[in-house]
C-alpha positions in Angstrom: 66.7 78.3 50.0 66.9 80.8 47.5 64.9 83.4 49.2 67.1 82.9 52.6 70.3 83.5 50.7 69.1 86.4 49.1 67.7 88.1 52.6 71.7 87.7 53.6 73.3 88.6 50.6 70.9 91.5 50.7 71.9 92.7 54.3 75.5 92.2 53.3 75.0 94.6 50.6 73.3 96.6 53.2 76.0 96.9 55.5 78.8 97.2 52.7 77.0 100.1 51.3 76.6 101.8 54.8 80.1 101.3 56.1 81.6 102.7 53.0 79.3 105.7 52.9 80.0 106.5 56.7 83.9 106.6 55.8 83.5 108.3 52.9 81.5 111.2 54.6 83.8 111.1 57.4 86.6 111.8 54.6 84.6 114.2 53.3 84.5 116.1 56.3 88.3 117.3 55.5 88.3 120.7 53.9 90.7 121.0 50.9 89.5 124.8 49.8 91.3 127.8 50.7 90.2 130.7 52.5 89.6 134.5 51.3 89.5 137.9 53.3 86.1 138.6 51.0 83.5 137.0 53.5 80.5 137.1 50.7 82.1 133.9 49.6 80.7 130.9 51.4 82.9 128.4 52.5 80.9 125.1 53.1 81.2 121.5 52.5 78.5 120.4 50.3 78.0 116.6 51.1 75.7 115.7 54.2 78.6 114.8 56.3 76.3 115.1 59.5 73.8 112.6 58.0 74.6 109.4 60.2 74.6 111.4 63.4 71.1 113.2 62.3 69.2 109.6 61.8 70.4 108.2 65.3 67.5 107.9 67.8 69.8 108.1 70.8 70.9 111.5 69.8 67.6 112.9 68.9 65.9 111.5 72.1 68.6 112.3 74.7 69.0 116.0 73.1 65.3 116.4 73.5 65.4 115.6 76.9 68.4 117.8 77.9 67.3 120.7 75.9 63.5 120.4 75.9 63.8 121.0 72.3 64.4 118.6 69.0 67.2 120.2 66.6 65.7 120.2 63.2 68.4 117.9 61.2 67.7 115.1 64.1 64.0 114.6 63.0 65.5 112.3 60.4 65.9 109.8 63.3 61.9 108.9 63.1 63.1 106.8 60.1 64.9 104.6 62.1 62.8 104.3 65.0 59.7 103.7 62.8 62.1 101.0 60.9 62.7 99.4 64.3 59.1 99.4 65.2 58.1 97.8 61.4 61.5 95.3 61.6 62.9 95.0 65.0 66.8 96.0 65.6 67.6 96.3 61.4 69.7 99.2 62.0 71.9 97.1 64.1 72.3 94.4 61.8 71.9 96.3 58.7 73.0 100.0 58.6 75.2 100.6 61.6 78.8 100.9 60.7 80.2 100.2 64.1 78.4 96.8 64.3 79.5 95.9 61.0 82.8 96.2 62.2 82.5 94.4 65.0 80.9 91.5 62.8 84.2 91.7 60.8 86.4 91.3 63.7 84.2 88.6 64.7 84.0 86.8 61.6 87.6 86.9 61.0 89.2 83.1 62.3 86.7 83.1 65.3 88.5 82.0 68.8 85.8 80.1 69.9 84.5 77.3 67.7 82.2 74.3 67.8 80.6 74.1 71.2 82.3 77.0 72.9 81.1 78.9 70.3 77.4 77.6 70.7 77.5 78.3 74.4 78.1 82.0 74.0 75.9 82.4 71.6 73.1 80.9 73.9 72.7 84.3 75.6 74.1 85.6 78.8 72.4 87.6 81.6 74.8 90.2 81.5 73.5 91.1 78.2 71.4 93.5 80.1 74.2 95.7 81.4 73.7 97.9 77.9 70.3 98.5 79.0 71.6 99.5 82.9 74.1 101.8 80.5 71.1 103.5 78.8 69.3 104.1 81.8 72.5 105.8 83.4 72.5 108.0 80.7 69.0 109.0 80.3 69.0 109.8 83.9 71.7 112.3 83.5 70.2 113.8 80.7 67.1 114.6 82.7 69.5 117.2 84.4 71.0 118.3 81.2 74.3 116.4 81.1 74.7 114.6 77.5 76.9 111.5 78.1 75.6 109.3 75.3 78.6 110.6 73.0 80.8 108.2 75.4 79.4 105.1 74.0 77.1 106.0 71.5 78.7 103.7 68.4 78.5 106.3 65.6 80.2 109.0 68.0 82.7 106.3 69.5 83.6 105.3 65.9 83.8 108.6 64.5 85.9 110.4 67.1 88.2 107.1 67.1 88.9 107.3 63.3 88.9 111.0 63.1 91.4 111.8 65.7 93.4 108.8 66.2 93.5 106.2 63.3 93.6 108.6 60.3 96.0 110.7 61.8 98.2 107.2 62.3 97.6 106.5 58.9 98.6 109.7 57.6 101.6 109.7 59.6 102.9 106.2 58.4 101.9 107.0 54.7 104.4 110.6 54.8 106.6 108.3 56.2 106.8 105.6 53.7 106.7 108.3 51.0 109.9 109.8 52.4 111.4 106.5 52.3 110.4 106.1 48.5 111.6 109.3 47.7 114.8 108.8 48.9 115.7 105.9 46.8 117.5 106.6 43.2 115.2 104.9 41.2 113.1 107.4 39.1 110.4 104.8 38.1 110.1 104.3 42.3 109.9 108.2 42.7 107.2 108.8 39.6 104.8 106.1 41.2 105.0 107.5 44.5 104.2 111.0 43.1 100.9 109.5 41.7 100.2 107.5 44.8 100.8 110.6 47.0 98.6 112.6 44.5 95.9 110.3 45.1 95.8 109.3 48.6 96.4 113.0 49.8 94.1 114.5 47.5 91.1 112.0 48.4 91.6 109.8 51.4 94.5 111.4 53.8 94.7 114.9 54.7 97.4 117.3 53.0 98.7 118.0 56.3 99.8 116.1 59.3 97.0 116.3 62.2 97.7 115.8 65.9 95.4 115.5 68.4 95.2 115.9 72.0 95.1 112.8 73.9 94.6 110.8 70.5 96.5 107.6 72.3 94.1 107.2 75.0 90.9 107.2 72.2 93.0 105.0 70.3 93.6 102.4 72.7 90.2 102.4 73.7 89.1 101.7 70.1 91.6 98.6 69.6 90.1 97.3 73.2 86.3 97.5 71.9 87.6 95.7 68.8 89.7 93.0 70.4 86.9 92.3 72.8 85.0 90.3 69.6 87.7 88.2 70.0 86.2 86.8 73.2 82.4 86.7 71.8 80.7 87.7 68.5 79.9 91.3 68.3 80.8 91.7 72.6 79.8 95.6 72.0 76.6 95.2 70.6 75.5 92.5 72.9 76.8 94.0 76.5 78.0 97.9 75.6 75.9 99.4 73.0 73.1 102.0 74.3 72.0 102.7 70.7 71.0 98.7 70.8 69.4 98.7 73.8 67.1 101.4 72.9 66.2 99.9 69.8 65.5 96.6 71.6 62.9 98.7 73.8 61.7 99.9 70.5 61.7 96.3 68.7 59.0 95.3 71.3 56.3 96.9 69.1 57.7 95.1 65.8 55.7 93.7 63.2 58.2 91.4 61.5 60.1 88.5 63.6 60.7 84.9 64.1 58.4 81.9 64.3 59.4 78.8 65.2 57.9 74.9 64.9 59.5 73.9 67.9 58.6 70.2 67.4 60.3 69.7 64.1 63.6 71.1 66.1 66.5 68.3 66.2 68.9 70.2 68.3 71.4 70.2 65.6 72.3 74.0 67.1 73.5 75.0 63.6 71.5 78.4 64.4 73.6 78.9 67.7 76.9 78.6 65.5 76.2 81.5 63.2 73.9 83.9 65.8 75.3 87.4 66.1 73.1 88.5 68.6 72.6 85.5 71.1 69.3 85.9 70.8 68.1 82.0 71.7 67.2 81.5 68.2 67.4 77.3 68.9 64.0 75.4 69.1 62.1 75.1 72.7 63.5 78.2 73.8 61.7 81.6 74.0 63.2 83.8 71.2 64.9 87.1 72.4 63.1 90.1 69.8 65.1 92.5 71.7 68.4 91.2 71.4 67.9 90.1 67.7 70.1 92.0 65.1 68.4 90.6 62.0 71.2 89.0 60.7 68.9 86.2 59.6 71.8 83.5 59.5 69.5 81.1 61.8 66.9 80.6 59.3 69.5 80.4 56.3 71.3 77.7 58.1 68.6 75.8 59.8 68.2 72.3 58.0 64.9 71.3 59.4 63.2 75.0 58.4 62.2 75.3 61.8 62.7 78.6 61.8 60.7 81.4 59.8 61.3 84.9 59.6 57.7 86.9 59.0 55.3 90.0 59.5 53.1 89.5 62.4 54.5 85.8 63.9 53.0 83.8 66.9 54.0 85.5 70.1 53.5 82.2 72.4 57.3 81.7 72.5 58.6 85.4 72.1 60.4 87.6 75.0 60.1 91.1 73.7 61.1 92.5 77.0 64.9 92.5 78.9 65.2 90.8 82.4 66.1 93.4 84.2 66.3 93.7 87.9 64.8 96.5 90.1 67.8 97.4 92.2 70.4 97.6 89.1 67.8 99.8 87.5 67.7 101.9 90.5 71.5 102.2 91.0 71.9 102.8 87.4 69.3 105.9 87.6 71.1 107.2 90.7 74.3 106.9 89.1 73.2 108.9 86.0 71.6 111.7 88.5 75.0 111.8 90.3 77.0 112.5 87.6 75.8 116.6 86.7 75.9 117.0 90.9 79.3 115.6 91.4 80.6 117.2 88.1 79.4 120.7 88.6 80.3 121.1 92.3 83.8 120.7 91.2 85.8 123.6 92.0 86.9 123.3 88.2 83.2 124.1 86.7 82.7 127.7 87.9 84.5 128.5 90.8 88.1 127.9 89.5 87.2 128.0 85.7 90.0 126.4 83.6 91.4 129.5 81.6 92.8 127.5 78.5 89.0 126.1 77.9 88.5 127.5 74.7 85.3 126.6 73.0 85.0 126.9 69.0 83.4 130.2 67.7 79.7 129.9 67.8 79.5 127.7 70.9 76.7 127.4 73.5 77.3 128.9 76.9 79.2 126.2 78.6 76.2 124.7 80.6 73.9 124.5 77.1 76.7 123.5 75.3 77.1 120.2 77.6 73.8 119.6 77.2 73.9 119.2 73.4 77.5 117.9 72.6 77.5 114.4 71.8 81.4 114.2 71.5 81.6 113.4 67.8 84.5 115.1 66.9 83.3 116.3 63.5 84.3 120.2 64.1 88.0 118.6 65.1 88.1 116.7 61.6 86.8 119.4 59.7 89.2 122.4 61.1 91.5 123.1 58.8 94.3 124.2 61.0 94.2 121.4 63.4 92.8 123.7 66.2 90.1 121.9 67.9 91.3 118.8 69.8 89.1 116.6 72.2 89.6 117.4 76.0 90.6 115.0 78.7 89.6 116.9 81.9 90.3 120.2 80.9 86.3 120.5 81.2 85.9 118.8 84.1 84.8 115.0 84.2 81.3 115.8 82.4 83.2 117.5 79.5 85.2 114.6 78.3 86.0 114.3 74.6 84.3 117.7 74.1 86.1 120.3 71.6 89.0 122.6 72.9 91.0 125.1 70.6 94.7 124.9 71.3 96.5 127.7 69.7 99.6 126.3 69.9 99.0 123.7 67.6 96.5 125.6 65.3 94.9 128.5 65.4 91.1 129.8 64.8 91.2 130.9 60.8 89.6 134.3 60.6 86.9 133.8 58.2 86.1 129.9 58.9 83.0 128.8 60.2 82.9 125.1 59.0 83.0 123.8 62.5 79.5 125.5 63.2 78.2 124.2 59.8 78.9 120.6 60.6 77.9 120.1 64.1 74.7 117.8 64.1 73.1 118.7 67.4 73.7 123.0 67.7 76.0 122.8 70.6 78.0 125.0 68.2 75.3 127.1 66.6 75.6 127.6 63.2 77.1 131.4 62.1 77.8 133.6 59.2 81.2 134.8 58.1 80.1 138.4 59.2 79.0 137.4 62.5 82.6 135.5 62.9 84.5 138.5 61.4 82.5 141.5 62.7 81.0 144.3 60.9 79.6 147.8 61.7 76.3 146.7 62.6 77.7 143.4 64.0 80.4 142.7 66.5 83.0 139.7 66.1 82.6 136.8 67.7 85.1 136.7 70.6 86.3 132.9 71.8 89.0 134.5 74.1 91.6 137.2 74.5 95.7 137.3 74.3 98.0 138.4 76.9 101.8 138.8 76.9 104.3 137.3 79.0 106.7 140.4 79.1 109.0 138.3 81.1 109.2 136.1 77.7 108.7 138.4 74.9 112.1 139.3 72.9 111.4 143.3 72.5 110.5 143.4 76.1 112.7 141.1 78.0 115.9 141.0 75.7 115.6 144.0 73.4 115.7 141.7 70.7 113.4 142.8 67.4 110.3 140.6 66.7 106.8 141.7 65.1 105.7 138.2 64.1 102.4 138.3 66.6 101.5 141.9 64.9 102.2 140.7 61.2 99.7 137.9 61.4 97.1 139.5 63.6 93.8 139.1 61.1 91.7 141.9 62.4 90.9 145.1 61.4 91.8 147.3 62.6 94.5 145.0 64.3 94.4 143.9 67.9 98.2 143.9 68.5 99.8 147.3 67.9 103.6 148.5 68.0 105.2 151.4 70.0 108.7 152.0 69.5 111.0 151.8 72.5 114.6 152.9 73.1 116.3 150.4 75.5 119.6 151.2 77.1 122.4 148.2 76.9 125.4 147.7 79.4 127.7 149.0 76.7 125.5 152.4 76.7 124.4 152.0 73.7 120.5 152.2 72.9 118.4 150.3 70.8 115.2 150.9 69.2 112.9 148.0 69.1 108.9 147.7 68.4 107.1 146.6 71.7 104.0 144.5 71.0 100.4 145.6 72.9 97.0 144.2 72.4 94.0 146.0 72.5 91.3 143.6 74.2 88.6 145.5 72.8 89.2 144.2 69.2 91.2 141.0 70.2 88.9 137.9 69.2 91.2 135.4 70.6 91.5 133.4 67.5 94.9 132.0 68.5 97.4 133.3 65.8 99.6 135.3 67.5 100.5 132.1 70.2 100.8 130.0 67.2 103.1 131.8 65.1 105.2 132.7 68.2 109.0 132.1 67.7 109.8 130.8 71.2 109.8 127.2 71.0 109.0 126.1 74.2 106.5 128.3 75.8 105.0 131.3 73.9 105.5 134.9 75.2 101.8 135.8 74.1 98.9 133.4 75.1 95.5 133.1 74.8 92.5 132.4 77.5 88.9 132.3 77.3 88.3 135.6 78.8 86.2 137.8 77.5 84.4 135.1 75.2 81.0 136.1 73.6 79.2 133.1 74.9 79.7 133.9 78.7 78.2 137.2 79.7 80.1 136.2 83.6 83.4 135.5 82.0 
């Protein structure tokens, strides 16, 4: 009994460690340093913030399919594949932070109890849905469309927390601080100072981030969690493509369940605590591909019917999911149609969205979509809140991929952080010299700025304004001013400096659009024309 409890406590300790590590690395992606014009001083994040994405086998396998190459960091996924071959779906039950989160929400005051809970934990044919989802994604990957980021548990969790949950918590915390500061109590204000320094310095952002369509991402995340009120670990049982992939690898596992069917008294205690709905009860074949190695069944079995061991007898073990051929074919066809339908849309090439500005170092669009897993690490690390998840700006194939929105944030001139945290090479690793440019290397260009002279204050209203020129970071400046004498109705002449843009020098950083003093619609705007990553645009 001590041994059984030890394994369960070991699993809980492992889950606690990895979910804390996941959120710690997520928080460490927040860059809290400064920037210097001296590009010889490298700007980096020292912690291995890409760790969880690099050990993800689904990311590794699908990017190999889409690009016919393995990004060097993803070779760590072999560790998880090896663990699965040895022990089964140990990643799902012991490591995956998304699985741990679903388990917590499932365990807190479960809605279904007694016989209802037993019935739901006996298993459901619909658990095969996640395998069809996996087939769909693999088929799309064959035609260089990487869609696994939509439902991959690690990217889903990271994207939701980074772009929706943390900004919401940050906003709530700042509102609380403002309320406490407004009190006349000196003691409360001092405590607030300490609290603010602690949380803003180590946990939340020092600035309030805002993300494009964060409410949609947040709602999807809440729905995923609430589904656990219907069944334990609903996501893991019915949706998770990573769980499906590991379920396939688990058929080779050396570790598994062995049952003494003749001693089973049908007490069903094993089913009450089963997290994977893998049929642990006696006189039924155990579904090894569904088991998340929670080991609860072995711990609670009063007759010692269930034992987990290496090289168990295989007579009563099902190692493969029961899939229907027609649904396999339909899933594969659906996956093949994704790139054909999305790329035949006019918005993909013929009517390319001019505001689709990708991060510096991003690959050409087709290659970019073949690598980007929508993890949102680049968005989280961006110090100016410039990068945001798309909805349909990049077409249906590019949902949740990063886009730069200059009106919200600009691309810092010497910053290359987004390229250093990308786990799959969709944003290639660049140097400060490549970003800024030199006599030998032309600066990376993500777009070009244009003026709307009908809105620009010096052009349209003869009012002095040189804000855009003052903030232009390039050397020489991409924005220059020319004096002009403007006649007025009173026969007086006003001298103003009118701005012009040199498209050969402009890199499309967007700072001019960000700082334009017009509140509603800026007089200067950036489009992706002239971007370095495209030979045609």
